[in-house]
N, C-alpha and C positions, 0 to 999 in steps of 0.2 A: 685178946683175939676176938672176943665177942664184941668189943667196941668197934673194932675196924670193920667187922662184918656188917654191923648196924649202919656205920657211916656209909659204907659202899652201897648198901640197899637204899638208903635214903637218897643218895645222889641219882639213882636210876629212876626212881618214882618221880622225882622233880623234873626230869627231861620229858617224861611222857606227859606230865601235866602242861608243859609249855607247848607241846604239839597239838593238844586237843583243840584249843581255840582256833588254830589255823584250819584244821580239818572242818571244824564247825562252820567257819566262814565260807570255805570252799563248797561245803555241802549246801549251805544256805543259798549261795550264789547260783549253784546248779539248779536248785529247786526253783529259785526265782526265774532263772532263764527258761527252764522247762515250763514253768507256770505261765510266764509271759508268752512263750511260743504257743502253748495250748490256748491261752486266751486270745492271742492274735488269730490263730487258726479258727477258733470258735467265732470270732468277730467276722472274719473273712467269709466263713461258711454261711453265716447268717446274713451278711450284707449282699453277697453276690445275687442270691435269688431276688431280693428286694430291688436291687439295682436293675437287674434284667426285667423285672416286672414293670418298673418305672419306664425303662427304655421302650418296652413293648407298648405300654399305655401311651407314651408320647408318640410313637410311630403310628399307633392306631388313630390317635387324635389328628395327627397330620394327614393321615390317609383319608380320614373322614372330611377334613377341611378342603381337600381337592375335589372339585365337582366332576362327576362323570358325565360326559356328553356323548351323544351320537352324532356321527358325521356322515356326509354324503359327498360325492365328487360330482361336479357339473358334467352333464351328458351332452356330447356332441352328436347331433342326429339330424335327419332330414324328414320332414313330414311325409308319411308313407303314401298318401293319396293326394298330394298337392296341398295348396293352402288357399283358404277362402278369406277374402278381404272385403270389408264393407264398402259400398259404393253409393253414389247419389246420381239419380237420373235428372238431367236438365234438358230444357228445350234447345233446339239448335240455335235459335235466336228468339228474343222476346223484347217487348217494348211497352212502356207506359205512354198512353196517349193523353195529352193535355190540350186545353183550348188555347188558341192564339188570338181570339177575338172576344171582345166583351159583348154580352147580350143575354138573351134568354133562350133556353133550349126549345127549339121549335118542334123537333121530333127525333126519336132514335129508331133505327131500323134493324138493329141486330141485338141479340141478347147473349148471355153466357152460353157457351157450347156451340155457337155458330161458327161454321167454317167459311171463311171469307177469302176473296182473291185480293191480289195487290190492287190498290187504288179504289177498292169497293167503298161506296158511301156507307158510313156508319151512323152519322147523325147530322142534323142541320141546326144552325144557331141563328136566331133572329137578332139582327144588329141595327136597331133604329138609329142609335147615336153615330155609328160608323157610316151609315147611309147618308146622314145629314152632313157629316164631315166630308164625305166624298163629293156630294153635290157642290159644297162650298169650294172645295179644291178644284173642281172642274171649272167653276166660274172664274176663280182666280187665275187659273192657267189660261183660259180663253182671253181674259182681260189683259194679261201680261203679254200674250202673243200679239194682240192688236196694238198694244203700246209699243212693242218691239218693231212691228211693221211701220208704224208711224215714225218712230225714231230713226229707222233706216232711211225712209224717204226724206225726212227733214235734214238729216246729216248729209245725204248726197247733194241736196240743193245748196246747203251752206258751204260745202267743200267746193262746189262749182263757182259760187259767188266769191269765195276766197281767191280762187285762181284768177278770176276776172278783176280782182282788186276792189270789189264792192264792199266786202266786210273785212274786219280785222282778223289777224291770225288767232287772237284770243277767243273771238266768237266762234271760229271754226273748231278750235280745240274743245270748247265747252260743249258744242253739239256732239263731237266724237265721244266725249266722256258720258254724255247722256245716253248715247247709243249703247255703250258698254254696260252702263248700269241697267238699262232695260233688258239687255241680253242676259245678265246675271240673274235678274229677277225672274225672267221667263224660265231659265233652267231650274231655279229653285222651286218654283211653283209646279213645274213638270215633274220634278223628282218627288215632291210631296204627293202629287196625284198618283204616280206609279206606286208609291208606298201604300197608300190607302186602297188602291185597287188590289194589291197583293193581300192586304189585310182582309178585304172583302172576300177573297177566295177562301179564307179560313172559316167562312160560314159553313163550308162543307168539310166535315171531319171524315177523312178517308183512312183506309188501312195502309200502313207503310209497306207491308209484304203479306203474302198469303200465309194464313195460319188460323188459329182458333181463338175466339174471344173467351177469356177466362174471368174477366171482371167487368161489370158495368155499374158505375156509381152515380149515374144521372137519370133524371126523369123529366118529362115534359114540364116546362114552366120554371125549371131551376135557373137561378141566376148563375151565369157563366162568366168567370173572370179570366181575362187573358193571363197566362202564366208563362214567362220566358225564362224562369230559373229552375223549373222542375220541382218546386216545393209546394205547389198548390194542389187542388183536388184533381185526382186522376179520373178522367172520364171513362176510359176503357183500358184494359190490359190484354195484349195479344201475344200468343206464343206460336212459334213454328215447331210442330211436333214430328216432322219427318224430314230428315233423320233426327235422332236424338244424340245428345252428348252424355256420356257416362264418365264420372270422375271417381277415381279411387287413389289411395296413397300406398305406395310400395315401400317397405322397410329398406333402409340403407344397404344392407348386404345384397338384396336382390335388384337394386336400382340399376347396376351396370348391365344386367341381363335383359332389360326392357328396351325395345327399339320400335320405331315406327314401322307399321306393316304387319306386326304380330297380331294374331287373333286369339282372343280369350273368350271363354264361356261366361255369359252374364245371366244370372238367375234373378228374376224379378219377384219380390215378395219373400217373406221368411219361410213359407211353407210350400211355395209353388215348385213343382218339379220341372216346369218348362224353362228352357234356357234359350238364349239368343246369342248369335255370334257377334262379338264386338271387336272392331279393328282399331288398333292403336293409331291414332291420328298424330299425336304429338305428346311430349312430356315437358315438364317444367325445366328439365336439365339442371335441377338444383335440389339440394336436400335441405329441408326446413330445419333450422337449428333447434326448434322447440320439440318436434316429434321425431327428428332424424328419419323422415320419410320423403319420398319424391312424388309429386302429383302427376298422375297419368290420365290422359283423355282418350276415351274410346268413342267410336262412331257406330251406332246401332240403327239398323233399318227398322222403321216403324210404319211402313206403307199400309199395313192392315190396321193401324191405330189400336194395337193391343196393349201398348205400354203407355202409362200415364206419366207425364213429367212430374217430378217431385217424389216419385216412388222410391222406396228403399230397395236396394239391389245388392247382390253379392257377386264378386268377380273371383273366379277360380284360377289360380296360377298352377300350371302343371309342374311336375317334379323337375323337368329339364331346365326350368328357369330359376329354381330355388337353390340357394346356397345352404351351408350347414348352419344349424341352430345350436347355440349353447343354452341348455335348459337346466333350471333349478326348481325344486319344489317350492311352492309358495310359503311353506312353514319354515323356510330358512331366512326369510326376509325380516329385517328389523326396521320398524317404522319409528324413526326419531327425527323430529324437526322436519326440514324440507327434503332431506336426502334419504334414500333407501340404503340400508347397510346390511352386510352379512358378517358373521364371525368366522374367521379362517384360523385353523390350528396349525402351527408349524411342527417341525420334527421334535422339538423339545416340549411340546404341549402348551406353548404360550399362545394366547389368543391375540389376534389382530383384527380390529374392526375396519372394514373397507367399504367405501362408497361404491354402489353399483348403479348402473343405468339399465332400466328394465324396458324391454320392447313389448312384444305381443303377450297377451295373457291367454293361456290355453286351459283355463279352468283351475286345475290344481297345480299347474306348472306355469312358469313364466320364462320368456326369452330374456337372457342376460346379454346386453350389448357390450358392457365393459365392466371391469372391476375384478373379475376372477378368471382363472384358466382351468383347463381340464384336470390339471394335477393337484389343484387345491382341495383341502379337506374343509368342508363348510359345515358348521354346527347346525343341527336340526333342532327346532323348537328352542331357540336361545332365550335365556331369562332376561328380564328387564334390567337386571343389575350387571349384566355382562359388560366388561370394559376391556380396552386394550391393555395387554400386559398380564391379564389374569391367567393363572396356570390351571389347566384342566387335565383330566384323564379321559382318553378316548375309549369308549366302550367297544367291546369285541363286536365285530360285524356279524349280522345275522347270517343264516344260511343263504347261499347265493341263489338269486332269482333273476330272471330276465329283467332288464331295465324297463321302466314304464315308457310306453310309446306316446309320442306327441299326439294329442287328440286329433283324429281325422275329421276333416270337415266334409 
């Protein structure tokens, strides 16, 4: 009995011993899984802040790499008190007076500043060589005339003798030919005499029109050389100063509003307050491709001789003839190469460099003729390294203030 009990007890203990390794392995597996999970959680908890920190640093670096720029939009405006344009005062007509006869200056009768009438004598030239040529030409013309009269008489007689059969036909034709030759010589000598007589008239230098002598380049005894090309020494210069011509250029946008008959105020001198009415006589009716302006000519009365030709003048265009002006600050312009450019930012913050054509300069602002529109955002104070395709960030606009007004002239 005792043996059976022992054997049964021994069999139960052996089953329990077989189950222990299985539990140990399961417990170890659970411990490893839990430990791995805890380690993974620890790694994740430690990695996420570092990853977020790196992401934040990268974002900050990218943010710093994007340049912040200020922008303005072009302003469409009209000069509040009209527009002043530079002008130039010219005489109504002027001429350079040259000599047409060779000789020596015998006398001059007018000096600079003299007011002369049409055909008034200005100077006299002594022409001894021309006088000798004229005497010779007169003698030649007289001799030719006598020879012609003799040839006519001889020819008449020979033609009569030919009709009577006394002389041959050949002799009659020879006499007729001699008459024609003498006729041609007489006409040639007469033409030369008329030419020299006309040249002799140029001993007297006269005014081509009424005006003021502004230049005298000769003195008594000077050698005077005939000049038929206008490239020699100018003896006198004369200007007609009443009325005067005033020329100025109108920008292309205002050109269609200018017409003959309009009257504009002309201010003479930079600081003078006095103005004179100028009537539009004509325009060039064409826009210069270089300046995009049209030339306008005014007529200004100068009966009191208050305005000097060559003076600097200013022409004021009133508001009713002015169109709208597209204005940009000068600190938006980029000077590179031959063309002026501006940087325009689109809705995605990408820069595009555009060529612009500039019109009038108003000091700190300039008129923009082409290249931008009212809706464009133009970069202020662009950097030298700015290129097309660069991404920028637009700075917040400052507190609203009234737009700058175009400088009043």
